[in-house]
Chimera marker file (.cmm) of the C-alpha trace (Angstrom):
<marker_set name="trace">
<marker id="1" x="-0.009" y="-0.037" z="0.004" r="1" g="1" b="0" radius="0.5"/>
<marker id="2" x="2.881" y="2.379" z="0.801" r="1" g="1" b="0" radius="0.5"/>
<marker id="3" x="4.371" y="1.703" z="-2.642" r="1" g="1" b="0" radius="0.5"/>
<marker id="4" x="1.116" y="2.779" z="-4.374" r="1" g="1" b="0" radius="0.5"/>
<marker id="5" x="0.918" y="5.884" z="-2.255" r="1" g="1" b="0" radius="0.5"/>
<marker id="6" x="4.495" y="6.813" z="-3.215" r="1" g="1" b="0" radius="0.5"/>
<marker id="7" x="3.725" y="6.259" z="-6.897" r="1" g="1" b="0" radius="0.5"/>
<marker id="8" x="0.661" y="8.463" z="-6.702" r="1" g="1" b="0" radius="0.5"/>
<marker id="9" x="2.490" y="11.152" z="-4.779" r="1" g="1" b="0" radius="0.5"/>
<marker id="10" x="5.386" y="11.156" z="-7.229" r="1" g="1" b="0" radius="0.5"/>
<marker id="11" x="3.105" y="11.449" z="-10.220" r="1" g="1" b="0" radius="0.5"/>
<marker id="12" x="0.860" y="14.111" z="-8.681" r="1" g="1" b="0" radius="0.5"/>
<marker id="13" x="3.733" y="16.350" z="-7.520" r="1" g="1" b="0" radius="0.5"/>
<marker id="14" x="4.836" y="17.678" z="-10.948" r="1" g="1" b="0" radius="0.5"/>
<marker id="15" x="1.217" y="18.413" z="-11.887" r="1" g="1" b="0" radius="0.5"/>
<marker id="16" x="0.668" y="20.172" z="-8.621" r="1" g="1" b="0" radius="0.5"/>
<marker id="17" x="3.798" y="22.356" z="-9.108" r="1" g="1" b="0" radius="0.5"/>
<marker id="18" x="2.834" y="23.235" z="-12.648" r="1" g="1" b="0" radius="0.5"/>
<marker id="19" x="-0.685" y="24.215" z="-11.727" r="1" g="1" b="0" radius="0.5"/>
<marker id="20" x="0.349" y="26.044" z="-8.577" r="1" g="1" b="0" radius="0.5"/>
<marker id="21" x="3.131" y="28.213" z="-10.071" r="1" g="1" b="0" radius="0.5"/>
<marker id="22" x="1.928" y="28.933" z="-13.559" r="1" g="1" b="0" radius="0.5"/>
<marker id="23" x="1.598" y="32.544" z="-14.532" r="1" g="1" b="0" radius="0.5"/>
<marker id="24" x="-1.765" y="33.857" z="-15.145" r="1" g="1" b="0" radius="0.5"/>
<marker id="25" x="-2.649" y="37.314" z="-16.382" r="1" g="1" b="0" radius="0.5"/>
<marker id="26" x="-4.963" y="38.571" z="-13.579" r="1" g="1" b="0" radius="0.5"/>
<marker id="27" x="-5.250" y="41.850" z="-11.834" r="1" g="1" b="0" radius="0.5"/>
<marker id="28" x="-3.940" y="41.238" z="-8.349" r="1" g="1" b="0" radius="0.5"/>
<marker id="29" x="-4.701" y="43.572" z="-5.454" r="1" g="1" b="0" radius="0.5"/>
<marker id="30" x="-4.701" y="43.546" z="-1.661" r="1" g="1" b="0" radius="0.5"/>
<marker id="31" x="-8.277" y="43.604" z="-0.244" r="1" g="1" b="0" radius="0.5"/>
<marker id="32" x="-8.970" y="46.017" z="2.594" r="1" g="1" b="0" radius="0.5"/>
<marker id="33" x="-9.322" y="43.007" z="4.961" r="1" g="1" b="0" radius="0.5"/>
<marker id="34" x="-5.947" y="41.517" z="3.980" r="1" g="1" b="0" radius="0.5"/>
<marker id="35" x="-4.041" y="43.821" z="6.436" r="1" g="1" b="0" radius="0.5"/>
<marker id="36" x="-6.250" y="42.937" z="9.403" r="1" g="1" b="0" radius="0.5"/>
<marker id="37" x="-5.802" y="39.187" z="8.587" r="1" g="1" b="0" radius="0.5"/>
<marker id="38" x="-1.974" y="39.628" z="8.565" r="1" g="1" b="0" radius="0.5"/>
<marker id="39" x="-2.132" y="41.576" z="11.858" r="1" g="1" b="0" radius="0.5"/>
<marker id="40" x="-4.393" y="38.865" z="13.398" r="1" g="1" b="0" radius="0.5"/>
<marker id="41" x="-1.993" y="36.186" z="12.316" r="1" g="1" b="0" radius="0.5"/>
<marker id="42" x="1.008" y="37.984" z="13.842" r="1" g="1" b="0" radius="0.5"/>
<marker id="43" x="-0.795" y="38.631" z="17.027" r="1" g="1" b="0" radius="0.5"/>
<marker id="44" x="-2.065" y="35.016" z="17.154" r="1" g="1" b="0" radius="0.5"/>
<marker id="45" x="1.455" y="33.732" z="16.671" r="1" g="1" b="0" radius="0.5"/>
<marker id="46" x="2.783" y="35.989" z="19.470" r="1" g="1" b="0" radius="0.5"/>
<marker id="47" x="0.046" y="34.866" z="21.787" r="1" g="1" b="0" radius="0.5"/>
<marker id="48" x="0.732" y="31.299" z="20.895" r="1" g="1" b="0" radius="0.5"/>
<marker id="49" x="4.435" y="31.741" z="21.739" r="1" g="1" b="0" radius="0.5"/>
<marker id="50" x="3.436" y="33.162" z="25.077" r="1" g="1" b="0" radius="0.5"/>
<marker id="51" x="1.191" y="30.290" z="25.784" r="1" g="1" b="0" radius="0.5"/>
<marker id="52" x="3.989" y="27.821" z="25.029" r="1" g="1" b="0" radius="0.5"/>
<marker id="53" x="6.282" y="29.687" z="27.356" r="1" g="1" b="0" radius="0.5"/>
<marker id="54" x="3.702" y="29.669" z="30.025" r="1" g="1" b="0" radius="0.5"/>
<marker id="55" x="3.156" y="25.931" z="29.724" r="1" g="1" b="0" radius="0.5"/>
<marker id="56" x="6.774" y="25.093" z="29.699" r="1" g="1" b="0" radius="0.5"/>
<marker id="57" x="7.948" y="27.934" z="32.056" r="1" g="1" b="0" radius="0.5"/>
<marker id="58" x="9.210" y="25.541" z="34.688" r="1" g="1" b="0" radius="0.5"/>
<marker id="59" x="11.420" y="23.604" z="32.134" r="1" g="1" b="0" radius="0.5"/>
<marker id="60" x="12.812" y="26.909" z="30.757" r="1" g="1" b="0" radius="0.5"/>
<marker id="61" x="13.337" y="28.310" z="34.164" r="1" g="1" b="0" radius="0.5"/>
<marker id="62" x="15.097" y="25.101" z="35.430" r="1" g="1" b="0" radius="0.5"/>
<marker id="63" x="17.243" y="25.102" z="32.210" r="1" g="1" b="0" radius="0.5"/>
<marker id="64" x="18.583" y="28.572" z="32.934" r="1" g="1" b="0" radius="0.5"/>
<marker id="65" x="19.082" y="27.862" z="36.644" r="1" g="1" b="0" radius="0.5"/>
<marker id="66" x="21.163" y="24.777" z="35.745" r="1" g="1" b="0" radius="0.5"/>
<marker id="67" x="23.302" y="26.917" z="33.406" r="1" g="1" b="0" radius="0.5"/>
<marker id="68" x="23.957" y="29.476" z="36.123" r="1" g="1" b="0" radius="0.5"/>
<marker id="69" x="24.745" y="26.787" z="38.714" r="1" g="1" b="0" radius="0.5"/>
<marker id="70" x="27.119" y="24.966" z="36.341" r="1" g="1" b="0" radius="0.5"/>
<marker id="71" x="29.044" y="28.170" z="35.912" r="1" g="1" b="0" radius="0.5"/>
<marker id="72" x="29.210" y="28.699" z="39.635" r="1" g="1" b="0" radius="0.5"/>
<marker id="73" x="30.410" y="25.291" z="40.298" r="1" g="1" b="0" radius="0.5"/>
<marker id="74" x="33.123" y="25.603" z="37.678" r="1" g="1" b="0" radius="0.5"/>
<marker id="75" x="34.178" y="28.921" z="39.082" r="1" g="1" b="0" radius="0.5"/>
<marker id="76" x="34.422" y="27.452" z="42.612" r="1" g="1" b="0" radius="0.5"/>
<marker id="77" x="36.610" y="24.543" z="41.416" r="1" g="1" b="0" radius="0.5"/>
<marker id="78" x="38.989" y="26.786" z="39.537" r="1" g="1" b="0" radius="0.5"/>
<marker id="79" x="39.257" y="29.599" z="42.035" r="1" g="1" b="0" radius="0.5"/>
<link id1="1" id2="2" r="1" g="1" b="0" radius="0.2"/>
<link id1="2" id2="3" r="1" g="1" b="0" radius="0.2"/>
<link id1="3" id2="4" r="1" g="1" b="0" radius="0.2"/>
<link id1="4" id2="5" r="1" g="1" b="0" radius="0.2"/>
<link id1="5" id2="6" r="1" g="1" b="0" radius="0.2"/>
<link id1="6" id2="7" r="1" g="1" b="0" radius="0.2"/>
<link id1="7" id2="8" r="1" g="1" b="0" radius="0.2"/>
<link id1="8" id2="9" r="1" g="1" b="0" radius="0.2"/>
<link id1="9" id2="10" r="1" g="1" b="0" radius="0.2"/>
<link id1="10" id2="11" r="1" g="1" b="0" radius="0.2"/>
<link id1="11" id2="12" r="1" g="1" b="0" radius="0.2"/>
<link id1="12" id2="13" r="1" g="1" b="0" radius="0.2"/>
<link id1="13" id2="14" r="1" g="1" b="0" radius="0.2"/>
<link id1="14" id2="15" r="1" g="1" b="0" radius="0.2"/>
<link id1="15" id2="16" r="1" g="1" b="0" radius="0.2"/>
<link id1="16" id2="17" r="1" g="1" b="0" radius="0.2"/>
<link id1="17" id2="18" r="1" g="1" b="0" radius="0.2"/>
<link id1="18" id2="19" r="1" g="1" b="0" radius="0.2"/>
<link id1="19" id2="20" r="1" g="1" b="0" radius="0.2"/>
<link id1="20" id2="21" r="1" g="1" b="0" radius="0.2"/>
<link id1="21" id2="22" r="1" g="1" b="0" radius="0.2"/>
<link id1="22" id2="23" r="1" g="1" b="0" radius="0.2"/>
<link id1="23" id2="24" r="1" g="1" b="0" radius="0.2"/>
<link id1="24" id2="25" r="1" g="1" b="0" radius="0.2"/>
<link id1="25" id2="26" r="1" g="1" b="0" radius="0.2"/>
<link id1="26" id2="27" r="1" g="1" b="0" radius="0.2"/>
<link id1="27" id2="28" r="1" g="1" b="0" radius="0.2"/>
<link id1="28" id2="29" r="1" g="1" b="0" radius="0.2"/>
<link id1="29" id2="30" r="1" g="1" b="0" radius="0.2"/>
<link id1="30" id2="31" r="1" g="1" b="0" radius="0.2"/>
<link id1="31" id2="32" r="1" g="1" b="0" radius="0.2"/>
<link id1="32" id2="33" r="1" g="1" b="0" radius="0.2"/>
<link id1="33" id2="34" r="1" g="1" b="0" radius="0.2"/>
<link id1="34" id2="35" r="1" g="1" b="0" radius="0.2"/>
<link id1="35" id2="36" r="1" g="1" b="0" radius="0.2"/>
<link id1="36" id2="37" r="1" g="1" b="0" radius="0.2"/>
<link id1="37" id2="38" r="1" g="1" b="0" radius="0.2"/>
<link id1="38" id2="39" r="1" g="1" b="0" radius="0.2"/>
<link id1="39" id2="40" r="1" g="1" b="0" radius="0.2"/>
<link id1="40" id2="41" r="1" g="1" b="0" radius="0.2"/>
<link id1="41" id2="42" r="1" g="1" b="0" radius="0.2"/>
<link id1="42" id2="43" r="1" g="1" b="0" radius="0.2"/>
<link id1="43" id2="44" r="1" g="1" b="0" radius="0.2"/>
<link id1="44" id2="45" r="1" g="1" b="0" radius="0.2"/>
<link id1="45" id2="46" r="1" g="1" b="0" radius="0.2"/>
<link id1="46" id2="47" r="1" g="1" b="0" radius="0.2"/>
<link id1="47" id2="48" r="1" g="1" b="0" radius="0.2"/>
<link id1="48" id2="49" r="1" g="1" b="0" radius="0.2"/>
<link id1="49" id2="50" r="1" g="1" b="0" radius="0.2"/>
<link id1="50" id2="51" r="1" g="1" b="0" radius="0.2"/>
<link id1="51" id2="52" r="1" g="1" b="0" radius="0.2"/>
<link id1="52" id2="53" r="1" g="1" b="0" radius="0.2"/>
<link id1="53" id2="54" r="1" g="1" b="0" radius="0.2"/>
<link id1="54" id2="55" r="1" g="1" b="0" radius="0.2"/>
<link id1="55" id2="56" r="1" g="1" b="0" radius="0.2"/>
<link id1="56" id2="57" r="1" g="1" b="0" radius="0.2"/>
<link id1="57" id2="58" r="1" g="1" b="0" radius="0.2"/>
<link id1="58" id2="59" r="1" g="1" b="0" radius="0.2"/>
<link id1="59" id2="60" r="1" g="1" b="0" radius="0.2"/>
<link id1="60" id2="61" r="1" g="1" b="0" radius="0.2"/>
<link id1="61" id2="62" r="1" g="1" b="0" radius="0.2"/>
<link id1="62" id2="63" r="1" g="1" b="0" radius="0.2"/>
<link id1="63" id2="64" r="1" g="1" b="0" radius="0.2"/>
<link id1="64" id2="65" r="1" g="1" b="0" radius="0.2"/>
<link id1="65" id2="66" r="1" g="1" b="0" radius="0.2"/>
<link id1="66" id2="67" r="1" g="1" b="0" radius="0.2"/>
<link id1="67" id2="68" r="1" g="1" b="0" radius="0.2"/>
<link id1="68" id2="69" r="1" g="1" b="0" radius="0.2"/>
<link id1="69" id2="70" r="1" g="1" b="0" radius="0.2"/>
<link id1="70" id2="71" r="1" g="1" b="0" radius="0.2"/>
<link id1="71" id2="72" r="1" g="1" b="0" radius="0.2"/>
<link id1="72" id2="73" r="1" g="1" b="0" radius="0.2"/>
<link id1="73" id2="74" r="1" g="1" b="0" radius="0.2"/>
<link id1="74" id2="75" r="1" g="1" b="0" radius="0.2"/>
<link id1="75" id2="76" r="1" g="1" b="0" radius="0.2"/>
<link id1="76" id2="77" r="1" g="1" b="0" radius="0.2"/>
<link id1="77" id2="78" r="1" g="1" b="0" radius="0.2"/>
<link id1="78" id2="79" r="1" g="1" b="0" radius="0.2"/>
</marker_set>
């Protein structure tokens, strides 16, 4: 079954590329709502990043604590 899927994907890829990247003579413009969608996407990405940091805050905090404690241990051994 995997072999058939690979054959289909390999034969469909060139057609997809040709149909996607072909040049068409159309008048392209930015709609008034395009800017707000871009801003919403940027804000959503930023909020998502903050959410990931909130979820994994303990791991991030412990990582930096371990880095600072390693430096102190190395300094104590050398000095």
